[in-house]
C-alpha positions in Angstrom: 0.0 0.1 0.1 1.7 3.4 -1.2 -1.1 6.0 -0.7 -2.0 7.8 2.6 -3.5 10.8 4.0 -1.2 13.3 5.7 -2.8 16.3 7.1 -4.5 18.5 4.4 -2.0 16.9 1.8 -4.7 14.8 0.5 -4.5 11.1 -0.5 -2.4 9.5 -3.1 -4.0 6.0 -4.1 -2.1 3.4 -5.9 -2.7 -0.2 -6.3 -3.7 -2.3 -3.2 -7.0 -4.0 -1.7 -8.8 -2.5 -4.9 -8.9 0.4 -7.3 -8.9 3.5 -5.6 -12.1 5.6 -5.4 -12.6 8.8 -6.7 -12.6 11.9 -4.3 -15.5 14.3 -4.0 -15.0 18.0 -3.5 -15.5 17.4 0.3 -12.7 14.9 0.4 -14.8 12.1 0.9 -14.8 8.9 -1.3 -17.1 9.2 -4.4 -19.9 6.8 -4.9 -20.8 5.0 -1.8 -18.4 6.8 0.4 -20.6 10.0 0.5 -23.6 7.8 1.8 -21.5 6.5 4.6 -20.0 9.8 5.8 -23.5 11.1 5.7 -24.9 8.3 7.7 -22.1 8.7 10.5 -23.0 12.4 10.7 -26.7 11.6 11.3 -26.0 9.2 13.9 -23.7 11.7 15.9 -26.4 14.2 15.6 -29.0 11.8 16.9 -26.8 11.0 19.7 -26.5 14.4 20.7 -29.9 15.7 20.4 -32.5 15.2 22.9 -35.3 14.2 20.4 -34.1 10.7 20.2 -33.3 8.3 17.3 -35.7 7.0 14.4 -34.8 4.1 12.2 -34.2 6.7 9.4 -31.7 8.3 11.6 -29.4 5.3 11.8 -26.4 4.3 9.8 -27.1 1.7 7.1 -24.6 -0.8 9.0 -27.0 -1.1 11.8 -29.9 -2.2 9.8 -27.9 -4.4 7.2 -25.2 -5.8 9.4 -25.0 -9.6 9.3 -24.8 -9.7 13.3 -27.3 -8.8 15.8 -26.9 -5.3 16.8 -28.6 -3.1 19.4 -28.0 0.7 21.0 -28.0 1.3 24.7 -28.9 4.6 26.3 -26.2 5.0 28.8 -28.1 7.6 30.8 -31.1 5.4 31.3 -29.5 2.0 30.9 -32.3 1.0 28.3 -32.0 -1.0 25.0 -33.6 1.8 22.6 -32.7 0.0 19.2 -32.4 -3.6 17.8 -31.8 -4.5 14.5 -33.8 -7.6 12.9 -31.3 -10.0 14.2 -31.2 -8.6 17.6 -34.8 -8.4 17.8 -35.0 -12.1 16.6 -33.1 -13.0 19.8 -36.1 -12.1 22.1 -38.7 -13.6 19.7 -40.3 -10.2 19.3 -41.2 -10.2 23.1 -39.3 -7.2 24.2 -40.9 -3.8 23.1 -38.5 -1.1 23.2 -37.2 0.7 24.8 -36.6 -2.0 27.7 -34.1 -2.4 30.7 -31.1 -4.1 29.8 -31.4 -7.0 32.2 -35.1 -7.6 31.1 -33.9 -7.6 27.4 -31.2 -10.3 28.4 -33.9 -12.4 30.1 -36.3 -12.1 27.0 -33.3 -13.1 24.9 -32.4 -16.1 27.3 -29.0 -15.1 27.9 -27.0 -16.5 30.7 -23.3 -16.7 31.4 -21.5 -20.1 30.4 -22.5 -21.7 33.8 -26.2 -21.0 33.1 -26.7 -18.3 35.7 -29.1 -15.3 34.3 -27.5 -12.1 33.3 -29.1 -10.2 36.1 -27.2 -12.2 38.5 -23.7 -11.5 37.1 -21.7 -8.7 35.9 -22.9 -9.4 32.5 -21.4 -7.9 29.4 -24.4 -6.0 28.6 -24.8 -4.4 32.0 -20.9 -3.5 31.7 -21.6 -1.7 28.3 -24.7 0.0 29.8 -22.3 1.6 32.3 -20.0 3.0 29.5 -17.4 0.1 29.8 -16.1 -1.2 26.4 -16.1 -4.9 26.2 -13.8 -6.1 23.5 -15.3 -9.7 23.4 -16.9 -12.1 25.5 -19.2 -15.4 25.3 -22.5 -15.7 26.6 -24.8 -18.6 26.4 -28.7 -19.0 25.4 -30.6 -20.7 28.0 -32.3 -24.1 26.7 -35.3 -22.6 24.9 -35.9 -19.8 27.0 -36.5 -17.4 24.3 -39.3 -19.3 23.1 -40.8 -20.1 26.6 -43.4 -23.0 27.1 -44.4 -22.6 23.3 -41.1 -23.8 22.0 -41.1 -27.0 20.0 -39.1 -29.8 20.4 -36.9 -29.0 17.2 -36.3 -25.4 18.7 -35.4 -26.6 21.8 -32.6 -28.7 20.3 -31.7 -25.9 18.0 -31.2 -23.6 21.1 -29.2 -26.2 23.1 -25.7 -25.0 23.7 -26.2 -21.8 21.6 -23.2 -19.4 22.2 -23.0 -15.7 21.4 -19.8 -13.4 21.2 -20.5 -10.1 22.6 -18.5 -6.8 21.8 -19.7 -3.4 22.8 -18.3 0.1 22.8 -19.6 3.7 23.8 -20.5 5.6 20.5 -20.0 9.3 22.0 -19.3 11.4 24.8 -22.2 13.8 26.2 -21.5 17.6 25.8 -24.1 18.5 28.6 -26.7 16.9 30.6 -29.4 17.4 27.8 -27.3 15.3 25.3 -27.6 11.4 25.4 -25.0 8.9 25.2 -25.4 5.5 23.3 -23.4 2.5 23.3 -23.2 -0.2 20.3 -23.5 -3.7 21.1 -22.9 -6.6 18.6 -23.9 -10.2 19.0 -22.0 -13.0 17.0 -23.4 -16.3 17.0 -21.0 -19.2 17.7 -22.7 -22.2 17.0 -22.8 -25.8 15.4 -20.1 -28.4 15.5 -16.8 -27.2 17.0 -18.4 -24.2 18.6 -16.8 -25.1 22.0 -13.5 -25.3 20.1 -14.0 -22.1 18.5 -14.9 -20.5 21.6 -11.7 -21.6 23.3 -9.9 -20.0 20.6 -11.9 -16.8 20.8 -11.0 -16.8 24.4 -7.4 -16.9 23.7 -7.7 -14.1 21.3 -9.8 -12.2 23.8 -7.0 -12.2 26.3 -4.9 -10.0 23.6 -7.8 -8.1 22.2 -8.2 -5.4 24.9 -7.7 -2.1 23.5 -6.9 -3.7 19.9 -8.3 -1.9 16.7 -11.3 -3.5 15.0 -12.5 -2.8 11.7 -15.4 -4.0 9.5 -15.5 -3.8 5.6 -18.2 -4.7 3.3 -16.8 -6.6 0.1 -20.3 -6.6 -1.6 -19.8 -2.8 -2.0 -17.1 -1.4 -4.7 -13.6 -1.0 -3.3 -14.5 -3.1 -0.2 -15.0 0.0 2.0 -14.8 0.3 5.6 -18.5 0.2 7.2 -17.6 0.2 10.9 -14.5 1.0 13.2 -14.1 1.0 16.9 -12.7 4.0 19.1 -9.3 2.0 19.3 -8.9 2.6 15.6 -9.3 6.3 16.0 -6.8 6.5 18.8 -4.4 4.1 16.9 -4.6 5.9 13.4 -5.9 9.5 14.2 -8.5 9.2 11.7 -12.1 10.0 12.9 -15.2 8.0 12.0 -16.5 10.2 9.4 -13.0 10.3 7.9 -13.0 6.4 7.2 -16.5 5.0 6.5 -16.9 4.3 3.0 -13.1 4.4 2.1 -10.7 1.6 1.5 -8.1 1.3 3.9 -5.5 2.1 1.7 -5.3 5.7 3.4 -3.1 4.1 5.9 -0.2 3.2 3.2 2.8 5.3 2.4 5.7 5.5 0.4 7.8 2.8 2.3 4.8 0.3 2.6 6.0 -3.0 1.2 4.2 -3.8 -1.8 4.8 -7.5 -1.3 2.9 -7.4 1.9 -0.1 -5.7 0.1 0.0 -8.2 -2.8 -0.4 -11.0 -0.2 -3.3 -9.2 1.5 -5.1 -8.6 -1.8 -4.6 -12.1 -2.7 -5.9 -13.5 0.7 -9.0 -11.1 0.2 -9.6 -12.5 -3.3 -9.2 -16.0 -2.1 -11.5 -15.3 0.9 -9.1 -16.7 3.3 -7.6 -15.4 6.6 -4.2 -13.5 6.8 -2.0 -11.8 9.0 0.8 -9.2 7.9 3.0 -6.9 9.5 3.5 -3.8 7.4 4.5 -0.1 7.6 1.4 2.3 8.1 1.1 5.9 8.5 -1.2 7.8 11.0 -3.3 10.9 9.9 -0.3 13.3 11.0 2.0 11.5 8.7 4.1 9.4 11.4 4.8 5.8 10.6 4.2 2.8 12.7 4.4 -0.9 12.1 0.9 -2.4 12.1 0.0 -6.0 12.6 -3.1 -6.5 10.6 -5.3 -9.6 10.9 -8.1 -10.1 8.5 -10.7 -12.8 8.9 -13.8 -13.3 6.5 -17.2 -13.3 8.1 -19.4 -16.0 6.8 -23.5 -16.0 6.4 -25.6 -19.2 6.9 -25.0 -20.3 3.3 -21.1 -20.1 3.6 -20.9 -16.8 1.7 -18.6 -14.0 2.7 -20.5 -11.0 3.9 -17.8 -9.0 5.8 -14.2 -8.8 6.5 -13.2 -8.1 10.2 -9.9 -6.5 10.8 -7.8 -6.3 13.9 -5.0 -3.8 14.0 -2.1 -3.7 16.5 0.7 -1.2 16.8 3.9 -3.5 16.9 6.3 -0.7 16.4 8.3 -1.3 19.6 8.4 -5.3 18.8 9.4 -4.7 15.1 12.3 -2.1 16.2 13.5 -4.5 18.9 13.6 -7.5 16.3 15.2 -5.1 13.5 17.9 -4.2 16.4 18.5 -7.7 17.2 18.7 -8.8 13.3 21.4 -5.8 13.1 23.3 -6.9 16.1 23.2 -10.5 14.7 24.3 -9.1 11.1 27.0 -7.3 12.6 28.2 -10.2 14.8 28.3 -12.4 11.6 30.0 -9.8 9.7 32.6 -9.7 12.2 32.8 -13.4 12.5 33.3 -13.6 8.7 36.0 -10.9 9.0 37.8 -12.9 11.7 37.6 -15.9 9.6 38.7 -14.1 6.5 41.8 -12.8 8.7 42.5 -16.2 10.1 42.3 -18.1 6.8 44.6 -15.6 4.9 47.1 -15.8 7.8 47.3 -19.4 7.6 47.4 -19.7 3.8 49.9 -16.9 3.6 52.3 -18.1 6.3 52.0 -21.8 4.5 54.2 -20.4 1.6 58.1 -19.8 1.8 58.2 -17.7 -1.3 56.9 -14.4 -2.1 54.9 -15.3 -5.1 53.1 -18.2 -3.2 52.2 -15.5 -0.4 50.9 -13.3 -3.2 48.9 -16.0 -4.7 47.3 -17.1 -1.6 46.3 -13.8 -0.7 44.5 -13.3 -4.2 42.8 -16.5 -3.6 41.4 -15.7 -0.5 40.1 -11.7 -1.0 38.2 -13.1 -4.2 35.2 -13.3 -4.1 35.0 -12.9 -0.2 35.8 -9.1 -0.6 36.3 -8.2 -4.4 35.4 -9.2 -7.7 39.0 -8.9 -8.7 42.4 -8.0 -7.1 46.0 -7.8 -8.0 49.2 -7.9 -5.8 52.3 -5.8 -6.9 55.6 -6.5 -5.2 58.6 -4.4 -5.2 61.7 -6.5 -6.1 64.4 -7.0 -3.4 67.0 -4.5 -5.0 68.7 -1.4 -3.3 66.5 1.1 -4.9 63.2 -0.7 -4.6 62.5 0.5 -8.1 61.5 -2.5 -10.0 57.9 -3.7 -9.5 56.2 -7.1 -10.5 52.6 -8.1 -10.6 53.2 -11.2 -8.4 49.2 -12.5 -8.3 46.2 -11.7 -9.9 42.7 -13.1 -9.4 39.3 -12.4 -10.9 35.9 -14.1 -10.0 35.6 -14.7 -13.9 38.7 -16.7 -14.9 38.4 -15.0 -18.6 39.1 -11.6 -17.3 42.4 -12.5 -15.2 44.5 -11.4 -18.0 42.5 -8.0 -18.2 43.8 -7.3 -14.7 47.0 -8.5 -15.2 47.8 -6.5 -18.4 46.1 -3.2 -17.0 48.9 -2.3 -14.7 48.5 0.6 -12.4 45.3 1.5 -14.4 43.3 -1.2 -12.7 42.5 1.7 -10.0 42.7 4.9 -11.9 41.2 8.3 -10.5 39.4 11.1 -12.0 42.5 13.5 -11.4 45.0 11.5 -12.6 46.4 10.2 -9.5 48.3 7.0 -9.4 46.9 5.2 -6.3 49.2 2.0 -6.7 52.3 4.2 -7.2 51.3 6.2 -4.1 50.9 2.9 -2.0 54.5 1.7 -3.5 56.3 4.9 -3.0 54.8 6.7 0.0 52.8 3.7 1.6 49.5 5.9 1.1 46.1 3.8 1.2 43.3 4.9 -1.1 39.8 4.4 -1.0 38.1 4.8 -4.3 34.2 4.5 -4.0 33.5 5.3 -7.6 36.0 4.9 -10.6 35.8 6.9 -13.6 33.9 5.3 -16.6 36.9 6.5 -19.0 40.0 7.2 -17.2 41.7 10.4 -18.5 45.0 8.8 -18.7 44.3 6.0 -21.0 41.7 7.7 -23.3 44.1 7.8 -26.0 45.5 4.3 -25.6 43.3 2.2 -27.4 44.4 -1.3 -26.1 44.3 -0.1 -22.5 41.1 1.7 -22.7 39.6 -1.7 -24.4 40.7 -3.8 -21.3 39.5 -1.0 -18.8 36.2 -1.1 -20.3 35.9 -5.0 -20.7 36.9 -5.3 -16.8 34.0 -2.4 -16.0 35.4 -1.5 -12.5 33.1 0.4 -10.3 34.9 0.8 -6.8 38.3 0.1 -5.5 40.6 -0.1 -2.5 44.5 0.2 -2.8 46.7 -0.5 0.3 50.2 -0.9 1.0 52.2 -4.2 2.1 54.2 -3.2 4.9 56.6 -5.0 7.2 59.2 -3.6 9.7 58.9 0.1 8.6 59.4 -0.8 4.8 56.8 -1.1 2.0 57.0 -4.2 0.0 54.3 -4.0 -2.2 50.5 -3.3 -2.6 47.1 -4.8 -2.6 44.4 -3.6 -5.1 40.7 -4.9 -4.6 38.0 -4.0 -6.9 34.5 -4.3 -7.5 32.6 -4.5 -11.2 29.4 -3.0 -12.5 26.5 -3.6 -12.5 26.5 -5.4 -9.3 29.6 -4.6 -7.5 29.4 -2.8 -4.3 30.7 0.5 -3.1 33.7 0.2 -0.9 33.2 2.0 2.7 35.9 3.1 5.2 34.9 0.1 7.1 36.3 -1.9 3.9 39.3 -0.1 3.8 40.1 -0.9 7.6 39.6 -4.6 7.0 41.9 -4.4 3.6 44.7 -2.7 5.5 44.7 -5.5 8.4 44.8 -8.1 5.6 47.7 -6.0 3.8 49.4 -5.8 7.1 49.4 -9.5 7.7 50.4 -10.1 3.7 53.2 -7.8 4.5 54.8 -10.0 7.2 54.3 -12.8 5.3 56.1 -11.3 2.2 58.8 -10.2 4.5 59.2 -13.6 6.2 59.4 -15.3 2.7 62.3 -12.9 1.9 64.0 -13.5 4.9 63.8 -17.2 4.5 65.1 -16.9 0.9 68.0 -15.0 2.2 68.6 -17.2 4.9 68.2 -20.4 2.5 70.5 -19.2 -0.2 73.2 -18.3 2.4 72.7 -21.9 3.9 72.9 -23.6 0.4 76.1 -21.6 -0.5 77.7 -22.8 2.6 76.7 -26.4 2.1 78.1 -26.2 -1.4 81.4 -24.8 -0.3 81.9 -27.7 1.8 81.4 -30.0 -1.2 84.2 -30.7 -3.7 84.4 -30.0 -7.3 83.5 -33.1 -9.4 87.1 -34.2 -10.2 88.4 -35.4 -13.5 89.2 -39.1 -13.2 91.2 -40.9 -15.9 88.7 -43.7 -17.3 85.6 -42.4 -15.7 82.7 -39.9 -16.5 81.3 -38.4 -13.4 78.1 -36.3 -12.6 76.9 -34.9 -9.3 73.8 -33.5 -7.9 73.2 -31.7 -4.6 69.5 -30.6 -3.6 69.1 -28.3 -0.7 65.8 -29.1 1.5 63.1 -26.5 1.0 61.5 -27.1 4.4 63.7 -24.9 6.3 66.9 -22.7 6.1 69.3 -24.9 8.0 72.3 -26.5 6.3 72.4 -30.4 6.2 75.0 -33.0 7.1 75.1 -34.7 3.4 78.2 -34.9 1.6 79.9 -36.9 -1.2 83.7 -37.0 -2.1 86.1 -38.5 -4.6 90.1 -38.5 -4.7 92.9 -39.9 -6.4 94.9 -42.1 -4.1 98.7 -42.4 -3.8 98.6 -46.1 -5.1 96.6 -45.2 -8.0 93.3 -46.3 -6.7 90.2 -43.9 -6.6 88.6 -43.3 -3.2 84.8 -42.3 -3.1 82.5 -41.6 -0.3 78.8 -40.6 0.2 77.6 -39.9 3.7 75.0 -38.1 5.7 75.3 -36.9 9.2 72.4 -37.0 11.6 71.0 -33.5 11.9 70.1 -30.3 10.0 71.8 -27.6 11.6 75.2 -25.9 11.5 76.3 -28.4 13.9 75.5 -31.1 11.6 77.3 -29.2 8.8 80.5 -28.7 10.8 80.5 -32.3 11.9 80.3 -33.4 8.1 83.2 -31.3 7.4 85.3 -32.7 10.3 84.0 -36.3 9.3 84.9 -35.8 5.6 88.4 -34.7 6.6 89.1 -37.6 8.9 88.0 -40.1 6.4 90.0 -38.3 3.5 93.1 -38.8 5.9 92.5 -42.6 6.6 91.6 -43.2 2.8 95.0 -41.4 1.8 96.9 -43.8 4.1 95.7 -46.6 1.8 93.6 -48.4 4.3 90.9 -50.8 3.3 87.0 -49.5 3.2 86.4 -51.3 6.4 89.3 -50.0 8.4 88.6 -46.6 7.1 85.0 -46.7 8.3 86.1 -48.3 11.7 88.8 -45.5 12.3 86.0 -42.8 11.5 83.9 -44.5 14.0 86.4 -44.4 16.7 87.1 -40.8 16.0 83.5 -39.9 16.2 83.0 -41.4 19.3 86.1 -40.6 20.9 86.0 -36.9 20.1 82.4 -36.7 20.2 82.4 -35.1 17.0 78.9 -35.8 15.9 75.9 -37.8 17.1 75.7 -40.5 14.4 76.4 -40.7 10.5 75.9 -43.1 7.7 78.7 -43.3 4.8 79.5 -45.7 2.3 83.3 -45.7 1.6 84.7 -47.4 -1.6 88.0 -48.0 -3.4 88.1 -48.5 -7.2 91.1 -50.2 -8.2 92.1 -50.9 -11.9 92.7 -54.4 -13.0 95.6 -55.7 -15.1 93.4 -56.0 -18.1 90.5 -53.7 -19.0 88.3 -53.7 -15.7 87.7 -52.5 -12.3 87.5 -53.8 -8.8 85.2 -52.1 -6.4 85.7 -52.8 -2.6 83.3 -51.0 -0.2 82.2 -51.0 3.2 78.4 -49.5 4.3 77.8 -47.9 7.7 73.8 -47.7 7.6 73.8 -46.1 4.4 71.2 -46.6 1.4 73.1 -49.4 -0.9 74.8 -48.3 -4.0 73.7 -49.3 -7.4 75.5 -50.9 -10.1 74.0 -50.9 -13.6 75.7 -53.1 -15.8 76.3 -52.6 -19.4 73.7 -55.3 -20.3 71.0 -53.0 -18.3 70.7 -55.4 -15.2 70.8 -53.5 -12.0 72.3 -54.9 -8.7 72.0 -53.3 -5.2 75.2 -53.6 -3.6 73.9 -54.7 -0.1 77.0 -56.6 1.0 78.4 -56.2 4.6 75.9 -53.5 6.0 76.9 -52.6 9.3 75.5 -50.2 11.9 75.8 -46.4 11.7 79.0 -44.5 12.6 78.6 -43.3 16.2 76.4 -46.3 17.0 78.6 -48.9 18.4 82.1 -50.4 18.2 81.2 -53.9 19.3 80.8 -55.0 15.8 83.8 -55.3 13.4 82.9 -54.1 9.7 84.1 -56.3 6.8 84.2 -55.3 3.0 82.8 -56.5 -0.2 84.6 -56.9 -3.6 82.6 -56.4 -6.7 84.1 -56.9 -10.4 83.2 -53.9 -12.7 83.6 -53.8 -16.4 84.1 -50.8 -18.9 80.5 -49.3 -19.4 79.1 -50.1 -16.1 77.6 -47.4 -14.2 77.7 -46.8 -10.2 75.1 -44.8 -8.7 75.3 -43.5 -5.0 73.0 -41.3 -3.1 71.7 -40.3 0.4 68.3 -41.1 2.1 66.9 -37.5 1.2 66.3 -38.8 -2.2 63.9 -41.8 -1.2 62.3 -40.5 2.0 59.9 -37.9 0.3 56.7 -37.3 2.6 53.8 -39.6 2.0 55.9 -42.1 0.1 57.4 -45.5 0.7 61.3 -45.5 0.5 61.4 -49.1 -0.9 59.2 -48.0 -3.5 61.4 -45.1 -4.6 64.4 -47.1 -4.5 62.8 -49.6 -6.9 61.7 -46.5 -9.2 65.5 -45.5 -9.4 66.4 -49.2 -10.1 63.7 -49.3 -13.0 64.6 -46.0 -14.3 68.3 -47.1 -14.6 67.4 -50.2 -16.2 65.4 -48.5 -19.0 68.0 -46.0 -20.0 70.4 -46.5 -22.9 73.9 -47.8 -22.0 75.5 -44.7 -23.8 73.4 -42.0 -21.9 75.5 -39.1 -20.8 75.7 -39.1 -16.9 74.8 -35.7 -16.7 71.5 -36.5 -18.7 71.1 -39.6 -16.6 71.2 -37.5 -13.3 68.6 -35.2 -14.6 66.2 -38.0 -15.7 66.3 -39.6 -12.0 65.5 -36.5 -10.6 62.6 -35.8 -12.6 61.3 -39.2 -12.4 61.4 -38.9 -8.5 60.0 -35.3 -8.3 62.1 -33.8 -5.9 60.1 -30.5 -5.4 59.6 -29.6 -1.9 62.3 -32.0 -0.1 62.4 -32.0 3.4 66.0 -33.2 3.6 69.0 -32.5 1.6 70.0 -35.1 -0.9 73.2 -36.0 -2.7 73.2 -38.0 -6.1 76.7 -39.2 -7.4 76.9 -41.1 -10.8 79.9 -42.7 -12.1 80.5 -44.4 -15.5 83.5 -46.8 -16.0 85.1 -46.5 -19.4 88.0 -48.2 -21.0 91.5 -47.7 -19.4 93.2 -44.8 -21.0 96.3 -45.5 -23.0 
C-alpha cells in the first residue's frame, strides 16, 4: 500500500486491495463513500440531540449488518434500538425501550454456567455503564427465548447456543441534555466445533483489549470500511467520518512494502484469513508498524458478507527485532572478517616464497571481498624501483588477463592520480568509492581502454603491504559493474589489516629466501668440485631441502689415492643445522686422511667410528666408502664398506641393476662392538655406479622401498650410452624432488675403458 492521507495534503492512492475511489469535493470517497459519511454524521447528531433516534437516523450498517446489533442509552440503561437480528433473539417479546437486564432475560442470555445475566456482571450491563467490552462469550438458555411455546426442534436448536458479545460507547455527552449511546454486537458461535471455536476466541480475547477493530463490506465497490471502533481512531488519528466508505489504503505510505499488500490482496480475493506486519502511516504522517489480521465473516450459506480486521501497533516489537537482526548481522560480519583474517594468515604463512604468499592472498580476497584483485611486489634490490605483478585473481577466469595487463590503471582516479604508485612509494592507502567510466590517462591508449572497459570496474581499494617499517608491495581490490558494491571506510580498515598480515608473510618469505640461499651456499662450499678421473665420467647433484633454511650434513667425495686407486665416499650426518654441517666437514676430512693412508674400506670406516665416538664429533652418521682399483686387464674392482647407508647401485652394460647390499653395518657412532668387513665386486667398462643419500628416497607420504625400486627401474630403462649428466636429470625428474624435506646427494660414475 503506497497511498495515505497526511493532514491537508490529500490522498495518493495506488494499487492495493482494490482500485482507488474517486474523491468528491468534500474529500470523502465518491460513490457509496458519501452515503457512509452522511450516515455517520446523522448518527452523531442523533446521539447528542434530546429528540432521540428514529430508524431513518441510523447508519445503514446497523440495519444491514449480518450480526445482531443493539443500541443502549447509557443514561437510562435501556435498550433503545435492535436490528432484525437482535430482535430475533427475543422472539419479538421485548418492546423497546426496555431495561438491559429485562432484554437479556427475554433473549434467554446466561453466563457459561447457566446463571441469568441479572445475577452476574454481564457484558451488557457493563456496556450500559459505559465500559467497553472487547469480546466475551455468553450462552442462550435452553429454549428460554421461546418459553413453553417452543417446539422440540427449537429446543434442540437452542441447546448449547453461544454468542460473542462486543460493545463500545459511541460518543461523549457535551451537556446534561444530550444523550450517550453504546453499540452492542452479537456474533453467533454455533454448530459443530463451537466449543473449540470459543476456546480460540477466548485466547484471542486475552490479547484483544484495546485492539483496533474494523469491518469492511466486500459487496460494495472498493471493499470499504463500514465500521471501526474507538481504538482505531486512537491508533490512526482518523475520525469515524473520515474512514467510513473508504478503502483502508489511506493508511499506506511511500515505504509500505508492496509485497505485503499483494499478499493481503490475494488473501482477500481467495476469501481466506491472513496476518501481515506492514508499515502504515497515521493521519499526522507518522509511521508505525501495524500487525493486521483480516478474517472473513460467513453467513448461513457460507458466503462472505464482511471482513473483520484487527490492527495492533507492534512498532516497539519490530524495532527490537530489527535491532536484534542488526546485532546478529554485525556479529556475523565480524565473525566472517575474523574467519577471513585467520584463513588468510594461515594460507600466507604456509608459503615460503613471495609469489606463493601473493597468490594465497589473491585466492582469499576473491570473492570474499572483491570481484578482482592484484598484488604488486617490489623486487628486493637496493633502490626498490622494480615492480612485478606477483598475483592476479578474478571471479571470472576469462578476465584474469585483463587485470594483469592493465597495470596501474586497474585503479585510476578522475584527477589522474596513481593510487598503486602512491602505495608503493609513500605507503599511502586509497579508498576509491566510484571509479571513472573513461580514465583520462588512457583515453588515447586504445588497447588499455579496451581492457579497462571490458573489466568495468566500479569501486576500488589500494593498500600498501608493509613490514618492519618498509613498503614491500601493494594490494588492489576492486568491484565490477553492475552488481559490485561501493567500498566504504569499514572495507578499507579490513583491507589494511589483511595487507599488514600479507606484508609480514612477504617479509618472512624474503628472510627465508636469504637465509636459505646463504645456507645452500655454505653447504656447497663444503662439497668438492667434481674431479676429472682417468677412465671415468662423473656427474653429481646436491639438492638443498626446501623445508627450512638450515644447512645439512649430506656430502660426497672423490679423490685419487697414492697407490693409483680412486677413493669415493657418500655420507649423511644426522641433523639439519650448523652443527651437523660442521660435523660433516670434520668427518669428511678424517675419512680423507685414513683413505690417503691406503687403508681398506672397512678399516677406514672403523677408524672414523673411533674418532666420532672418542671426540664426540657428531651424534651419528651414515656413510659408504669404496675403492675403485684398476685391474691388469681392461676392468675394475670395487671394494666397499657400508655403515647404515642406502646401498649403492651398479648398472651393468647389459641393463641389469644390482643393489650392493654386502656387509651392511651399523651407523658410525652407534657402536664399536661389531667389526666391519668389506665386499668386492668386479666391474667392467660401460658399467655405471650410482650412490645417493636418503633425502632422495624419503619424500613425504611415500615408501622409501618403492622410490628405491623406481630408481632401479629408471636406470634399467636407459640406454647404456646415455650421458651421466642427462641420466642424473632424468632420475631427479622421475622422482619429483620438489619440496624436499631433507638434503639429498646423487653421484653417478660411468667406468670407461682404461686410457692409454
